[in-house]
C-alpha positions in Angstrom: 60.0 94.9 105.7 57.4 96.7 103.8 60.0 99.0 102.0 61.4 95.9 100.3 58.0 94.8 98.9 57.2 98.5 97.8 60.4 100.4 96.9 60.3 104.1 97.6 59.9 106.3 94.5 62.5 108.8 94.5 63.1 111.9 92.1 65.5 111.7 89.4 69.2 113.2 90.5 70.6 115.6 88.5 74.0 114.2 87.1 77.5 115.9 87.6 80.9 115.5 85.9 81.6 113.1 88.7 78.9 110.7 87.3 80.6 110.6 84.0 83.7 110.0 85.3 82.9 107.2 87.4 80.9 105.8 84.4 83.8 106.0 82.2 86.5 105.3 84.8 87.1 101.9 83.4 89.5 103.8 80.7 92.0 104.9 83.5 91.7 101.4 85.2 92.8 99.5 82.1 95.2 101.8 80.8 97.0 103.1 84.0 95.7 101.3 87.1 95.9 97.8 86.0 99.4 98.0 84.5 100.8 99.8 87.4 99.1 97.3 89.6 100.6 94.2 88.0 104.1 95.8 88.2 103.6 96.5 91.7 102.2 93.1 92.3 105.4 91.5 90.8 107.8 93.9 92.6 106.2 93.0 96.0 106.2 89.4 95.1 110.1 89.6 94.3 110.4 91.4 97.9 108.6 88.5 99.5 110.9 86.0 98.1 113.9 87.8 99.0 112.7 88.0 102.5 111.9 84.2 102.3 115.4 83.6 101.1 116.9 85.0 104.4 117.0 82.8 107.7 114.6 83.4 110.5 117.6 84.5 112.6 118.4 87.3 109.9 115.0 88.4 109.8 114.7 88.7 113.4 118.0 90.6 113.6 116.7 93.0 111.2 113.4 93.2 113.2 115.2 94.0 116.3 117.4 96.7 114.5 114.0 98.2 113.2 112.3 98.3 116.7 115.2 100.4 117.9 114.8 102.8 115.1 111.1 103.2 116.0 111.8 103.8 119.7 114.5 106.3 118.9 112.0 108.1 116.4 109.5 108.2 119.0 111.8 109.7 121.8 112.8 112.6 119.3 109.2 113.7 119.5 108.7 117.2 121.3 105.2 117.0 122.7 104.9 120.6 123.2 105.8 121.3 119.3 105.1 118.1 117.3 101.7 116.8 116.3 100.3 113.5 117.7 102.0 110.4 116.4 100.7 108.4 113.5 102.6 106.1 111.1 104.3 107.3 107.9 102.0 105.1 105.7 100.3 107.2 102.9 96.6 107.8 103.3 95.5 106.2 100.1 97.5 103.0 100.6 95.1 101.7 103.4 92.5 99.1 102.3 89.0 100.4 102.9 86.5 103.2 102.0 87.3 105.4 105.0 89.4 108.5 104.1 92.4 108.7 106.4 91.5 112.4 107.2 93.4 112.5 110.4 96.7 112.6 108.6 95.8 116.1 107.2 96.1 117.4 110.7 99.8 118.4 111.7 101.2 114.8 112.9 104.4 113.1 113.9 105.2 110.5 111.5 106.8 107.1 112.7 108.1 105.0 109.7 106.9 101.2 110.0 107.3 100.6 106.4 110.3 97.9 106.9 108.0 95.7 109.1 106.8 93.4 106.5 108.4 90.0 107.3 107.4 86.6 108.5 109.9 86.3 111.6 109.1 82.7 112.4 106.9 79.9 111.6 107.1 77.6 114.8 105.5 74.1 113.9 105.8 72.6 117.1 104.3 75.5 119.0 101.9 76.0 116.2 102.6 79.8 116.1 103.6 82.3 113.4 105.3 85.5 114.6 104.8 88.1 112.0 105.3 91.9 111.4 102.2 93.9 111.0 102.6 94.6 107.2 102.6 91.1 106.4 99.7 90.5 104.3 97.4 87.5 103.8 98.9 86.5 100.4 102.4 86.4 101.8 101.4 84.4 104.9 99.3 81.7 103.0 102.0 81.4 100.4 104.3 80.4 103.1 102.2 78.4 105.3 99.7 76.5 103.2 102.4 74.3 101.5 103.6 73.1 104.9 99.7 72.1 105.4 99.5 75.0 108.0 97.4 78.0 108.2 96.4 81.0 110.1 93.0 80.0 111.9 91.4 83.1 110.3 92.4 84.0 106.8 91.0 87.2 105.2 89.8 86.5 101.4 91.9 89.6 100.0 95.5 89.2 99.5 96.3 92.7 100.4 94.9 92.9 103.9 97.7 93.1 106.4 98.1 91.6 109.8 98.1 94.9 111.3 94.9 96.0 109.8 93.0 93.1 110.7 94.1 93.4 114.3 93.6 96.9 114.8 90.5 97.1 112.5 88.0 93.9 111.7 89.0 90.6 110.6 86.1 88.3 110.4 86.0 85.5 108.0 84.7 82.2 106.9 86.1 80.2 109.8 85.4 82.7 112.4 82.2 80.6 113.8 85.0 78.2 115.0 87.9 80.7 116.0 86.4 84.3 116.5 87.8 87.4 115.0 91.2 87.7 113.6 92.4 89.3 116.9 91.0 86.2 118.8 93.7 83.8 117.3 96.6 86.2 118.3 98.6 84.9 121.3 100.9 88.0 121.7 101.4 91.5 120.8 104.5 93.4 120.6 103.9 97.0 121.3 106.2 100.2 121.3 104.4 102.4 123.7 104.2 106.2 123.9 107.3 106.5 125.8 109.4 104.2 123.7 108.9 101.2 126.0 108.8 97.7 124.0 106.3 95.3 125.7 105.0 91.9 125.0 101.3 91.6 126.0 99.5 88.1 126.4 96.3 87.0 128.0 97.9 86.2 131.2 100.9 88.7 131.8 101.3 91.9 133.4 100.1 93.6 130.2 97.0 91.6 129.9 94.7 94.7 130.0 96.5 96.1 126.8 96.3 92.6 125.3 92.4 92.9 125.5 92.5 96.6 124.5 94.3 96.4 121.3 91.8 94.9 119.0 89.8 97.3 117.1 91.8 100.4 118.6 93.2 101.5 115.4 96.7 101.9 116.6 95.8 104.4 119.3 97.3 102.8 122.0 100.9 102.0 120.8 102.7 101.0 117.6 102.3 97.0 116.9 105.6 95.8 115.7 104.9 92.1 115.7 102.2 89.6 116.5 102.2 85.8 117.4 99.6 84.2 115.8 98.0 80.7 115.9 98.4 78.3 113.3 96.2 75.2 112.6 96.8 72.0 110.5 95.0 72.0 107.1 94.8 69.8 104.0 95.5 70.4 100.5 91.8 71.1 99.4 88.6 72.4 100.5 85.4 70.7 99.7 82.8 73.1 98.9 79.1 72.5 98.9 77.1 75.0 97.1 73.5 75.2 98.7 70.9 77.2 96.9 68.1 78.7 99.1 65.0 80.5 97.7 62.2 82.2 99.5 61.6 85.2 101.3 64.3 87.0 103.8 63.5 84.8 106.7 64.0 81.7 104.6 67.5 83.0 103.4 68.3 83.7 106.9 67.3 80.3 108.2 69.2 78.6 105.4 72.3 80.5 106.3 72.0 79.6 109.9 71.2 76.0 109.1 74.3 75.9 107.1 76.7 76.0 109.8 74.8 75.9 113.2 73.0 72.6 113.3 69.5 72.8 115.5 70.6 69.6 117.2 74.0 71.0 118.4 75.8 68.3 116.9 79.4 69.6 116.4 80.2 67.0 113.9 78.1 68.8 111.5 79.8 72.2 111.8 81.8 72.9 108.7 85.4 74.5 108.6 84.1 77.3 106.7 80.8 79.1 105.9 79.7 81.7 103.6 76.6 83.0 102.3 75.9 85.3 99.2 72.3 87.0 98.8 71.7 87.8 95.2 68.3 89.4 95.7 65.4 89.4 98.1 64.3 86.0 97.3 67.6 84.0 96.3 70.9 83.2 98.0 73.5 80.5 97.9 75.1 79.0 101.2 78.4 77.4 101.0 79.9 75.2 103.5 83.5 74.0 103.2 85.6 71.2 104.8 89.2 70.5 104.5 90.0 67.6 102.4 93.2 65.6 101.4 94.6 65.4 97.8 93.9 61.7 97.8 90.1 62.3 98.4 90.0 65.3 95.9 91.4 63.4 93.0 89.3 60.1 93.6 87.3 59.4 90.5 84.1 61.2 90.1 85.2 64.2 92.2 85.5 67.6 90.5 88.6 70.0 90.9 88.1 73.6 90.3 90.9 75.9 90.1 89.2 79.1 90.9 92.4 81.2 91.2 93.3 80.8 87.4 93.1 84.1 85.7 90.4 83.1 83.2 88.1 81.5 85.5 84.6 83.0 86.0 84.6 85.2 89.1 83.8 83.4 92.2 80.4 85.0 93.4 79.1 84.5 89.8 80.2 81.0 89.8 78.6 80.4 93.1 75.2 81.8 91.7 75.1 79.0 89.1 73.7 76.9 91.8 70.4 78.8 91.8 69.9 77.0 88.3 71.5 73.8 88.3 70.9 72.9 92.2 73.1 71.8 95.2 76.6 70.6 93.9 80.1 70.0 95.5 83.5 70.5 94.3 87.1 70.6 95.4 89.3 73.9 95.2 92.7 74.0 96.3 93.1 75.5 99.9 95.1 78.6 99.0 92.8 79.5 96.0 89.6 78.9 98.3 91.2 81.4 100.9 91.6 84.0 98.3 88.5 83.4 96.1 87.1 87.0 95.8 90.6 88.6 95.2 90.5 88.7 91.6 87.1 90.4 91.5 87.1 92.0 94.9 83.8 90.6 95.6 81.4 92.0 93.3 83.2 95.6 93.4 84.9 94.5 90.1 81.8 94.8 88.0 81.4 98.5 89.1 85.1 99.1 88.4 85.5 97.2 84.9 81.7 96.6 83.8 82.8 94.0 81.2 85.5 92.6 83.4 83.8 89.2 83.9 83.4 88.5 80.3 85.4 85.4 79.2 87.2 87.6 76.3 88.7 90.0 79.2 89.2 87.3 81.6 91.3 85.3 79.1 93.2 88.1 77.5 93.5 90.4 80.5 92.5 88.6 83.6 96.0 87.9 84.7 96.3 91.7 85.4 93.5 91.5 87.9 92.9 92.9 90.5 93.4 96.7 90.5 95.1 97.4 93.6 92.7 99.3 95.9 95.4 101.9 97.0 95.9 102.8 93.4 92.3 103.1 92.8 92.2 105.5 95.6 95.4 107.4 94.7 93.5 108.1 91.4 90.4 109.9 93.2 90.3 113.6 94.0 88.3 114.7 96.9 85.1 115.2 94.9 85.4 111.6 93.6 86.1 110.5 97.0 82.9 112.3 98.4 80.8 110.7 95.5 81.8 107.1 96.7 80.9 108.1 100.4 77.5 109.3 99.4 76.7 107.0 96.4 78.3 103.8 97.2 78.2 101.2 99.7 80.8 99.2 101.5 79.9 98.3 104.9 80.2 95.3 107.2 78.0 94.9 110.4 78.7 92.6 113.1 75.3 91.2 114.6 74.1 88.7 116.9 73.1 85.7 114.6 69.4 85.7 115.6 69.2 89.5 114.6 69.5 88.4 110.9 66.0 87.7 111.5 64.9 88.9 115.0 62.4 86.8 116.9 60.5 87.6 119.9 61.9 86.4 123.4 65.5 85.8 122.3 66.9 87.2 125.6 65.1 84.4 127.5 66.6 81.4 125.9 69.8 80.3 123.8 69.4 80.7 120.2 70.8 78.7 117.2 74.5 79.0 117.0 74.8 80.1 120.5 77.1 78.2 123.1 76.8 77.9 126.8 79.5 80.8 127.5 79.0 82.8 124.2 76.5 84.3 121.8 77.0 83.7 118.0 77.6 86.8 116.0 77.8 87.1 112.2 79.0 89.5 109.6 76.5 91.0 107.2 78.6 92.6 104.5 76.9 95.0 102.0 79.1 96.0 98.9 77.9 97.8 95.9 76.0 101.0 94.5 72.5 101.1 96.0 69.5 100.6 93.5 68.6 104.3 93.4 71.9 105.4 92.5 71.9 102.8 89.6 68.7 103.9 88.5 69.6 107.6 88.5 67.5 108.6 91.5 68.4 110.8 94.5 70.0 108.9 97.3 71.2 110.2 100.8 74.1 107.8 101.7 74.7 109.6 105.0 71.3 109.4 106.2 71.3 105.5 105.2 74.6 105.0 107.2 73.0 106.8 110.1 69.9 104.6 110.1 72.2 101.5 110.1 74.3 102.9 112.9 71.1 103.5 114.9 69.9 100.0 114.4 73.2 98.5 115.2 73.2 100.3 118.5 69.8 99.5 119.5 70.3 95.7 118.6 73.9 95.3 120.2 75.5 95.3 116.9 79.1 96.8 116.1 80.5 98.6 112.9 84.0 98.1 111.8 85.7 101.5 111.5 87.4 100.7 108.1 84.2 101.8 106.5 82.7 105.2 106.4 80.7 106.2 109.8 78.4 109.1 110.5 78.5 108.6 114.4 79.0 111.3 116.6 81.2 110.8 119.9 78.3 109.8 122.1 76.9 107.3 119.9 80.4 106.0 119.2 80.8 105.0 122.7 77.1 103.8 123.1 78.1 101.1 120.4 81.5 100.5 122.0 82.5 99.9 125.6 85.2 102.4 126.2 86.1 101.5 129.8 89.3 99.1 129.0 90.1 101.3 126.2 90.2 104.6 128.2 92.0 102.7 131.2 94.8 101.8 128.9 95.0 105.1 127.2 95.8 106.6 130.6 97.7 103.8 132.1 100.1 103.5 128.9 100.4 107.4 128.5 98.5 107.2 125.0 96.7 110.3 125.9 98.6 113.2 124.3 100.7 111.1 122.0 98.3 109.0 119.9 94.9 110.3 118.7 91.9 109.0 120.3 90.0 106.0 118.2 86.9 108.1 117.7 88.7 111.1 116.3 90.8 108.7 114.2 87.6 107.0 112.9 85.8 110.2 112.5 84.6 111.3 109.1 85.9 114.6 107.6 88.9 116.7 108.3 90.4 116.9 111.5 92.2 120.1 112.7 94.8 119.7 115.3 93.1 122.1 117.6 90.1 119.9 117.4 92.1 116.8 118.3 93.9 118.6 121.2 90.9 119.8 122.7 89.4 116.4 122.6 92.4 114.7 124.3 92.3 117.5 127.0 88.7 116.4 127.6 89.5 112.8 127.9 88.3 112.5 131.4 84.7 113.5 130.3 84.5 111.3 127.4 81.0 110.8 125.7 80.6 107.2 126.4 80.3 108.0 130.3 77.2 110.1 129.6 75.7 107.3 127.6 72.5 105.5 128.9 
């Protein structure tokens, strides 16, 4: 904690052309990225509307035809001549900071670009069957008017079902429902040999069902998923709770907001989120679903946070630090996607004046810039700059570890249940203070220190972010037994790249990857303590 009280004094960093490009990148964003983004959003919307105009039966027929194309394509692969299998999706389209460097090695592409339809919404079984490229904006647009929703909805519109299953997927309702993958009832997977299987918790492919989450598409190709739905109401009653004090007080305020010490489940909210603005101030938000009738009662305030000219959500929440605790009602779908317009607080770095009223009123309807286009306008030097001088990291840690206490291993802690330990996500997004002050900063070393702490404290690092883990450390963080079992059983070895090499930072040569595949029987996790 001492380093928070007495920040390190670092020497000034010599600026390069990249620093100036990043500083004035807003020019390209306004005149190039935003107009193209708006056009793409409109075209995607039209595509979604066209899809919704088709019957479920027609969509499922097209889905079956596309699955047969994937199977045919896989069977065309010559294992002796062709590279390892990966999707044909362009590297810059993925939402995340990690460069998709594995696609720079020779590879065999399978096109999944047509898998972007909602195949069925079953109100009786409370299940949505969807294809992997269905995004959160698309599914919430279809379900919320029915007073239904996925149990876990990611805040950013562009995040896809496939990405959340194979990647991370923790959101404001995860204290009730777990990760996004925990709400999936079945996966439809095309295996390395071209077989289509349906994996559930209790069928013959149950091992594959539990191995798929976080596997980054290295066990097979996901072509559909059946996801649990829950009933919802038209509004979210959101309470903003300011918390001031040291880091321990902020952490305790966060825990108290959704994990009552007395264990009274009636006090557990539907949604929880905490934002820390500096080492002594934070705002905790707890939300419960509310009916339209309740929201419109006299004296209640309705806030349409999704309107283009509204203040960015994180700045709106920050006002609780001055005016104290308050309550308002937000339309449910607008609450789900409250961070989309400003990309959390990343929008402030991309467009320094983007939060000003004049910009929001005149051009706010163009927001947000598509992350894929922002990545597409980066050269390698700029990508490397963001790796070293920027932080977009999430950490999945035991709840008590946000302020560790001695003796935790001997008793159930706040938020834990009889059969599970409560984890929470700590997200850190922005440029580090030393970078903003023009000082030297070693981003790679900072990430290594974070990863070492996570391993020592039983935490996990999502692989969408930049990682510095070597292979042995990777398998100390993650338990590879089930994953490796499924890799061999379903013949993924030699067909799909292993999850470590797919997540590894930097370029991958085909020779490096194939040598690693040959040595899969002596994986690094087997050597870990």
